[in-house]
C-alpha positions as CSV (number, residue, x, y, z in Angstrom):
1,M,5.9,-9.4,1.5
2,R,6.9,-7.0,-1.2
3,I,5.3,-4.5,-3.6
4,K,5.4,-6.1,-7.1
5,K,7.7,-4.6,-9.6
6,D,6.1,-2.0,-12.0
7,F,3.4,-0.8,-9.5
8,V,3.9,2.8,-8.3
9,L,2.1,5.4,-6.2
10,R,1.2,8.5,-8.2
11,E,-0.8,11.7,-7.5
12,V,-3.4,12.2,-10.2
13,C,-5.8,15.1,-10.0
14,G,-5.1,15.4,-6.2
15,E,-5.8,11.7,-5.6
16,N,-3.2,9.1,-4.5
17,V,-3.4,6.1,-6.9
18,I,-1.5,2.9,-7.4
19,M,-0.9,2.2,-11.1
20,C,1.2,-0.1,-13.2
21,E,4.0,1.3,-15.3
22,G,5.2,-0.2,-18.6
23,L,3.2,-2.3,-21.0
24,K,0.9,-3.5,-18.2
25,A,-0.3,0.1,-17.7
26,I,-2.7,-0.3,-20.6
27,D,-5.0,-2.3,-18.3
28,F,-6.7,0.7,-16.6
29,R,-8.6,-1.7,-14.2
30,K,-5.4,-1.8,-12.2
31,I,-5.6,1.8,-10.9
32,L,-6.4,1.8,-7.2
33,A,-7.3,5.0,-5.3
34,L,-5.8,5.3,-1.8
35,N,-6.8,7.5,1.2
36,K,-4.1,9.3,3.1
37,S,-3.3,6.5,5.6
38,A,-3.2,3.9,2.8
39,A,-0.8,6.0,0.8
40,W,1.4,6.4,3.9
41,I,1.4,2.6,4.3
42,W,2.3,2.1,0.6
43,K,5.2,4.6,1.0
44,E,6.4,2.8,4.2
45,A,6.1,-0.6,2.5
46,Q,8.4,0.8,-0.3
47,V,10.9,2.0,2.2
48,Q,11.0,-1.3,4.1
49,G,11.2,-3.4,0.9
50,D,10.4,-6.6,2.6
51,F,7.6,-5.9,5.0
52,T,5.3,-7.7,7.3
53,I,1.9,-6.8,8.9
54,E,3.9,-6.4,12.2
55,S,6.5,-4.0,10.8
56,L,3.9,-1.8,9.1
57,T,1.7,-1.9,12.2
58,E,4.6,-0.8,14.4
59,R,5.5,2.1,12.1
60,L,1.8,3.2,11.8
61,C,1.6,3.4,15.6
62,E,4.8,5.5,15.7
63,E,3.5,7.9,13.0
64,Y,-0.2,8.2,14.1
65,D,-1.9,8.3,17.4
66,V,-3.6,4.9,17.1
67,T,-3.6,1.7,19.2
68,A,-1.7,-1.4,18.0
69,E,-5.1,-3.1,17.5
70,E,-6.4,-0.3,15.3
71,A,-3.2,-0.1,13.3
72,R,-3.1,-3.9,12.8
73,S,-6.7,-3.9,11.6
74,C,-6.0,-1.1,9.1
75,V,-2.8,-2.7,7.8
76,T,-4.4,-6.1,7.5
77,D,-7.4,-4.8,5.6
78,I,-5.2,-2.8,3.2
79,L,-2.8,-5.7,2.6
80,E,-5.7,-8.1,1.9
81,K,-7.1,-5.7,-0.7
82,W,-3.7,-5.2,-2.3
83,D,-3.1,-8.9,-2.3
84,K,-6.5,-9.5,-4.0
85,E,-5.6,-6.9,-6.6
86,G,-2.2,-8.5,-7.2
87,V,0.0,-5.5,-6.4
88,I,2.0,-7.3,-3.6
89,E,3.7,-10.6,-3.5
90,K,4.2,-12.9,-0.5
């Protein structure tokens, strides 16, 4: 999987949000607010470029004191939401 081109993470009024840059940015329905862990996962996905549920789960376990099961559940939920919103590609 990869983050689609033109989608970026920005801090707006103290909130982490994913938004589209360029002409697509006119559609304000594509602004997604992220909590701290989701923003961390987004940044890690950007670093990895091509990422998988497993690669993000592993890094989340290294960064935070969570079990592999908790991390996998969190990553899976977030990636399902991002896929539904069209900000990642498989």
